[in-house]
C-alpha positions as CSV (number, residue, x, y, z in Angstrom):
1,M,-4.1,-22.5,30.8
2,N,-0.7,-24.1,30.9
3,K,2.6,-22.4,30.4
4,I,2.7,-23.0,26.6
5,E,-0.9,-21.9,26.0
6,N,-0.1,-18.7,27.9
7,L,3.0,-18.2,25.8
8,I,1.0,-18.7,22.6
9,A,-1.7,-16.3,23.6
10,K,0.8,-13.6,24.7
11,T,2.8,-14.0,21.5
12,K,-0.3,-13.9,19.3
13,K,-1.5,-10.7,21.0
14,E,1.9,-9.0,20.7
15,F,2.4,-10.1,17.1
16,D,-1.1,-9.0,16.0
17,A,-0.5,-5.5,17.6
18,K,2.9,-5.2,15.7
19,E,1.4,-6.4,12.5
20,N,-1.4,-3.8,12.7
21,E,1.2,-1.1,13.4
22,A,3.1,-2.1,10.3
23,I,0.0,-2.0,8.2
24,K,-1.0,1.4,9.4
25,C,2.6,2.7,8.8
26,Y,2.8,1.4,5.2
27,I,-0.7,2.5,4.2
28,S,0.0,5.9,5.6
29,F,3.2,5.9,3.5
30,L,1.2,5.1,0.3
31,R,-1.3,7.8,1.1
32,E,1.4,10.4,1.6
33,V,3.1,9.4,-1.6
34,S,-0.2,9.7,-3.4
35,K,-0.9,13.1,-1.9
36,H,2.5,14.4,-2.9
37,Y,2.1,13.4,-6.5
38,L,-1.5,14.5,-6.7
39,K,-0.4,18.0,-5.6
40,L,2.1,17.9,-8.4
41,G,-0.8,17.3,-10.9
42,A,-0.1,13.6,-11.4
43,K,-2.9,11.0,-11.7
44,V,-2.8,8.2,-9.1
45,F,-4.4,4.8,-9.1
46,F,-4.5,2.2,-6.4
47,H,-5.2,-1.6,-6.4
48,E,-5.7,-3.1,-3.0
49,N,-4.0,-6.5,-2.3
50,K,-7.0,-8.7,-1.6
51,V,-5.5,-12.0,-2.7
52,V,-2.5,-12.9,-0.4
53,H,-1.1,-11.9,2.9
54,Y,0.9,-8.6,2.5
55,G,4.1,-10.5,3.4
56,E,3.7,-12.4,0.1
57,G,2.1,-9.7,-2.1
58,G,2.5,-6.3,-0.5
59,F,-0.2,-4.0,0.6
60,G,-1.4,-3.0,-2.8
61,R,-0.1,-1.2,-5.8
62,L,0.1,2.4,-6.8
63,V,0.3,3.5,-10.5
64,I,1.4,7.1,-10.8
65,E,1.1,8.9,-14.1
66,H,4.0,11.3,-14.0
67,E,6.4,12.7,-16.6
68,K,9.4,11.2,-14.7
69,D,10.0,7.7,-13.5
70,E,11.0,8.4,-9.9
71,S,11.0,4.8,-8.7
72,D,14.7,5.0,-7.8
73,L,13.7,7.4,-4.9
74,F,11.8,4.5,-3.2
75,D,14.6,2.0,-3.0
76,D,13.1,-1.3,-1.9
77,Y,9.6,0.1,-1.8
78,H,9.3,0.7,-5.5
79,F,7.8,-2.7,-6.4
80,Q,4.5,-1.4,-5.1
81,I,4.8,1.9,-6.8
82,K,4.9,2.1,-10.6
83,F,5.5,5.3,-12.6
84,L,4.1,5.5,-16.1
85,S,3.9,8.5,-18.4
86,K,0.5,7.2,-19.5
87,A,-1.4,4.3,-17.9
88,H,-3.5,2.3,-20.4
89,E,-7.0,1.1,-19.4
90,T,-5.9,-2.5,-19.5
91,I,-3.2,-1.8,-16.9
92,L,-5.7,0.0,-14.7
93,N,-8.3,-2.8,-14.6
94,G,-9.3,-3.2,-11.0
95,Y,-7.6,0.1,-9.9
96,I,-9.4,2.9,-8.1
97,K,-8.6,6.5,-9.2
98,I,-7.2,8.3,-6.1
99,T,-7.9,12.0,-5.4
100,L,-7.2,14.2,-2.4
101,K,-10.8,13.5,-1.3
102,N,-10.6,9.7,-1.3
103,L,-7.1,8.9,0.0
104,T,-8.8,6.5,2.5
105,A,-9.5,4.3,-0.5
106,I,-5.8,3.3,-0.1
107,R,-6.3,0.6,2.4
108,Y,-5.4,-3.0,3.3
109,S,-7.9,-5.3,5.1
110,L,-6.7,-8.4,6.8
């Protein structure tokens, strides 16, 4: 391999490792948020992003049925977390109902 090929291989390896680390971090965040609200008695639903790269479309979306809209707590992360007092079936099309037993259903696959 020449110098540029080595550089490309090294960069790809490092970038892929960092990308996987970011995915694990954010999915863990979504799971912990879900767990928190489930323990408060809220209903939580998740829709995995299977369409575009997370950099374009996020990792997936949470819908949390909760009496208060707490999206302000999440600052820039709120676009992937929606609070509704009651989620209608049409909104939840394609979503999975999350429970404390199936938190691993919150995932992102490259």
